[in-house]
C-alpha positions as YAML, in Angstrom:
chain: A
units: angstrom
residues:
- id: 1
  name: MET
  ca: [135.75, 194.92, -65.67]
- id: 2
  name: ARG
  ca: [133.10, 197.81, -65.10]
- id: 3
  name: ARG
  ca: [131.82, 195.56, -62.18]
- id: 4
  name: VAL
  ca: [135.27, 196.34, -60.97]
- id: 5
  name: LEU
  ca: [135.58, 199.54, -61.30]
- id: 6
  name: GLN
  ca: [132.26, 200.12, -59.71]
- id: 7
  name: THR
  ca: [133.30, 197.81, -56.69]
- id: 8
  name: ILE
  ca: [136.29, 199.64, -56.39]
- id: 9
  name: SER
  ca: [134.96, 202.92, -56.03]
- id: 10
  name: LEU
  ca: [132.23, 201.75, -53.77]
- id: 11
  name: LEU
  ca: [135.28, 200.50, -51.52]
- id: 12
  name: TRP
  ca: [136.26, 204.08, -51.85]
- id: 13
  name: LEU
  ca: [133.06, 205.41, -51.02]
- id: 14
  name: VAL
  ca: [132.91, 203.59, -47.84]
- id: 15
  name: LEU
  ca: [136.08, 204.45, -46.47]
- id: 16
  name: LEU
  ca: [135.25, 208.11, -47.05]
- id: 17
  name: VAL
  ca: [132.21, 207.60, -45.14]
- id: 18
  name: SER
  ca: [133.24, 205.81, -42.25]
- id: 19
  name: LEU
  ca: [136.16, 208.31, -42.04]
- id: 20
  name: PRO
  ca: [134.87, 210.84, -39.03]
- id: 21
  name: VAL
  ca: [136.43, 214.30, -40.45]
- id: 22
  name: SER
  ca: [138.82, 214.27, -38.03]
- id: 23
  name: ALA
  ca: [140.50, 211.31, -39.05]
- id: 24
  name: GLU
  ca: [140.51, 212.07, -42.65]
- id: 25
  name: GLN
  ca: [144.19, 210.73, -44.53]
- id: 26
  name: LEU
  ca: [145.16, 213.49, -45.92]
- id: 27
  name: GLU
  ca: [148.01, 215.66, -46.35]
- id: 28
  name: ARG
  ca: [147.63, 219.12, -48.02]
- id: 29
  name: VAL
  ca: [151.08, 220.71, -49.24]
- id: 30
  name: GLY
  ca: [150.72, 223.68, -51.27]
- id: 31
  name: ASP
  ca: [147.86, 223.32, -54.09]
- id: 32
  name: TYR
  ca: [148.23, 219.48, -53.95]
- id: 33
  name: ARG
  ca: [146.40, 216.90, -51.68]
- id: 34
  name: ILE
  ca: [147.86, 213.61, -50.87]
- id: 35
  name: HIS
  ca: [145.42, 210.88, -49.81]
- id: 36
  name: TYR
  ca: [146.38, 207.87, -48.37]
- id: 37
  name: SER
  ca: [143.80, 204.54, -47.13]
- id: 38
  name: ALA
  ca: [145.89, 201.58, -45.75]
- id: 39
  name: VAL
  ca: [143.17, 198.28, -45.53]
- id: 40
  name: ASN
  ca: [143.26, 195.13, -44.84]
- id: 41
  name: THR
  ca: [143.14, 193.12, -47.76]
- id: 42
  name: SER
  ca: [140.51, 190.22, -47.01]
- id: 43
  name: PHE
  ca: [137.89, 193.53, -47.20]
- id: 44
  name: LEU
  ca: [138.29, 193.86, -51.28]
- id: 45
  name: THR
  ca: [136.06, 191.81, -52.71]
- id: 46
  name: PRO
  ca: [138.00, 188.41, -55.03]
- id: 47
  name: GLU
  ca: [136.94, 190.12, -58.04]
- id: 48
  name: VAL
  ca: [138.74, 193.21, -57.10]
- id: 49
  name: ALA
  ca: [142.00, 191.25, -55.44]
- id: 50
  name: ALA
  ca: [141.84, 189.18, -58.99]
- id: 51
  name: ALA
  ca: [141.75, 192.01, -61.10]
- id: 52
  name: TYR
  ca: [144.82, 194.05, -59.50]
- id: 53
  name: ASP
  ca: [146.18, 190.70, -58.46]
- id: 54
  name: ILE
  ca: [146.23, 191.63, -54.85]
- id: 55
  name: GLN
  ca: [146.49, 188.25, -52.23]
- id: 56
  name: ARG
  ca: [143.20, 188.63, -50.28]
- id: 57
  name: SER
  ca: [144.65, 187.30, -46.16]
- id: 58
  name: LYS
  ca: [143.53, 188.16, -43.01]
- id: 59
  name: VAL
  ca: [147.85, 189.36, -42.70]
- id: 60
  name: MET
  ca: [148.02, 191.43, -45.56]
- id: 61
  name: ALA
  ca: [147.46, 194.65, -46.33]
- id: 62
  name: LEU
  ca: [146.99, 197.61, -49.23]
- id: 63
  name: LEU
  ca: [148.45, 201.23, -48.94]
- id: 64
  name: SER
  ca: [147.21, 203.45, -51.59]
- id: 65
  name: VAL
  ca: [148.39, 206.65, -52.11]
- id: 66
  name: SER
  ca: [147.01, 209.19, -54.58]
- id: 67
  name: VAL
  ca: [147.76, 213.11, -55.19]
- id: 68
  name: LEU
  ca: [144.92, 214.90, -56.27]
- id: 69
  name: GLU
  ca: [146.34, 219.29, -57.52]
- id: 70
  name: GLU
  ca: [143.72, 222.20, -57.18]
- id: 71
  name: GLN
  ca: [143.11, 223.49, -59.91]
- id: 72
  name: PRO
  ca: [141.97, 227.53, -60.07]
- id: 73
  name: ASP
  ca: [138.44, 226.79, -60.48]
- id: 74
  name: GLY
  ca: [138.27, 224.50, -57.65]
- id: 75
  name: ALA
  ca: [138.07, 221.45, -59.29]
- id: 76
  name: THR
  ca: [141.26, 219.10, -59.04]
- id: 77
  name: ARG
  ca: [143.22, 216.92, -61.61]
- id: 78
  name: PRO
  ca: [145.29, 213.94, -60.40]
- id: 79
  name: VAL
  ca: [149.21, 213.80, -60.37]
- id: 80
  name: GLN
  ca: [151.63, 210.96, -61.45]
- id: 81
  name: ALA
  ca: [153.64, 210.33, -58.42]
- id: 82
  name: ASN
  ca: [156.98, 208.67, -56.91]
- id: 83
  name: VAL
  ca: [155.86, 207.38, -53.50]
- id: 84
  name: GLU
  ca: [158.49, 205.52, -51.52]
- id: 85
  name: GLY
  ca: [158.49, 204.06, -47.73]
- id: 86
  name: LYS
  ca: [158.88, 201.48, -45.08]
- id: 87
  name: VAL
  ca: [156.23, 200.02, -42.73]
- id: 88
  name: GLY
  ca: [157.15, 198.66, -39.20]
- id: 89
  name: ASN
  ca: [156.57, 198.50, -35.23]
- id: 90
  name: LEU
  ca: [157.05, 200.22, -32.36]
- id: 91
  name: ALA
  ca: [159.71, 198.12, -31.59]
- id: 92
  name: GLY
  ca: [162.26, 199.40, -34.81]
- id: 93
  name: GLN
  ca: [161.18, 196.55, -37.26]
- id: 94
  name: SER
  ca: [160.55, 197.56, -40.30]
- id: 95
  name: GLN
  ca: [159.94, 196.63, -44.13]
- id: 96
  name: PRO
  ca: [160.39, 198.72, -47.42]
- id: 97
  name: LEU
  ca: [156.71, 199.24, -49.75]
- id: 98
  name: ALA
  ca: [157.09, 198.12, -53.13]
- id: 99
  name: PHE
  ca: [154.77, 200.45, -55.27]
- id: 100
  name: ARG
  ca: [153.06, 200.13, -58.89]
- id: 101
  name: THR
  ca: [150.92, 202.68, -60.41]
- id: 102
  name: VAL
  ca: [147.63, 201.85, -61.56]
- id: 103
  name: ARG
  ca: [145.57, 203.99, -63.59]
- id: 104
  name: GLU
  ca: [142.50, 204.25, -64.63]
- id: 105
  name: ASP
  ca: [139.16, 205.97, -65.24]
- id: 106
  name: GLY
  ca: [141.46, 209.32, -65.44]
- id: 107
  name: ALA
  ca: [142.57, 208.12, -61.72]
- id: 108
  name: ILE
  ca: [145.85, 207.72, -60.85]
- id: 109
  name: TYR
  ca: [147.12, 205.16, -57.52]
- id: 110
  name: GLN
  ca: [150.31, 204.30, -56.04]
- id: 111
  name: LEU
  ca: [149.31, 200.95, -54.55]
- id: 112
  name: ALA
  ca: [151.64, 198.41, -52.10]
- id: 113
  name: VAL
  ca: [151.13, 195.62, -50.62]
- id: 114
  name: PHE
  ca: [152.30, 194.32, -47.08]
- id: 115
  name: ARG
  ca: [152.61, 191.60, -43.85]
- id: 116
  name: ILE
  ca: [150.58, 192.96, -40.71]
- id: 117
  name: GLN
  ca: [150.43, 192.02, -36.82]
- id: 118
  name: GLU
  ca: [147.54, 191.74, -35.09]
- id: 119
  name: ASP
  ca: [146.67, 194.62, -32.64]
- id: 120
  name: GLU
  ca: [150.01, 196.36, -33.24]
- id: 121
  name: PRO
  ca: [150.09, 200.17, -34.21]
- id: 122
  name: MET
  ca: [152.09, 200.09, -37.89]
- id: 123
  name: ARG
  ca: [153.79, 203.25, -38.68]
- id: 124
  name: PHE
  ca: [154.15, 204.45, -42.02]
- id: 125
  name: ASN
  ca: [156.54, 207.06, -43.78]
- id: 126
  name: LEU
  ca: [156.37, 208.01, -46.80]
- id: 127
  name: GLU
  ca: [158.19, 210.04, -49.38]
- id: 128
  name: VAL
  ca: [155.87, 211.21, -52.09]
- id: 129
  name: GLY
  ca: [156.65, 213.12, -54.89]
- id: 130
  name: PHE
  ca: [154.82, 214.74, -57.12]
- id: 131
  name: ASP
  ca: [156.83, 217.87, -58.68]
- id: 132
  name: ARG
  ca: [160.71, 217.32, -59.52]
- id: 133
  name: ASN
  ca: [160.80, 220.93, -58.81]
- id: 134
  name: GLU
  ca: [160.42, 220.27, -55.08]
- id: 135
  name: GLU
  ca: [161.66, 217.85, -52.76]
- id: 136
  name: PRO
  ca: [158.99, 214.78, -51.49]
- id: 137
  name: ALA
  ca: [156.43, 215.77, -49.25]
- id: 138
  name: GLU
  ca: [156.94, 213.26, -45.98]
- id: 139
  name: ILE
  ca: [154.00, 211.69, -44.72]
- id: 140
  name: ALA
  ca: [154.29, 209.58, -41.26]
- id: 141
  name: PHE
  ca: [150.84, 207.94, -39.66]
- id: 142
  name: MET
  ca: [150.04, 204.99, -37.47]
- id: 143
  name: GLN
  ca: [147.93, 202.57, -37.66]
- id: 144
  name: ARG
  ca: [146.75, 199.49, -36.11]
- id: 145
  name: PHE
  ca: [144.76, 196.21, -37.96]
- id: 146
  name: PHE
  ca: [142.94, 193.69, -36.36]
- id: 147
  name: ILE
  ca: [142.74, 190.25, -37.88]
- id: 148
  name: GLU
  ca: [139.53, 189.13, -37.32]
...
């Protein structure tokens, strides 16, 4: 299990380092930071995919969403979030995303697996609820996936 955690941490580090600062996949809402990332599941190692029951496939992708609350001292803490949403193509065809919660080493992630379409921009529309006294934050973005 330790190796799986190390692999996930490495994957996140690679994703963060490989993204230019201007393309950071982050939305700020008050004291909260909503991080999101979508990758082809074929990039996952077989060990990580098996540990989280994720099918590795060239035509499947994984969306991860996490919410961090900024503390007065500048530190952050993970927050349980309710994430709902859908992914679709530019023609208007869409599919709902089924998120599940993963908790490990103090981190909380919402994960959803979905089918991708070759070289076609995919539109994501998410509602991220992290404060029961506030309306969910709406996150929308587009991403293109390539099947190798």
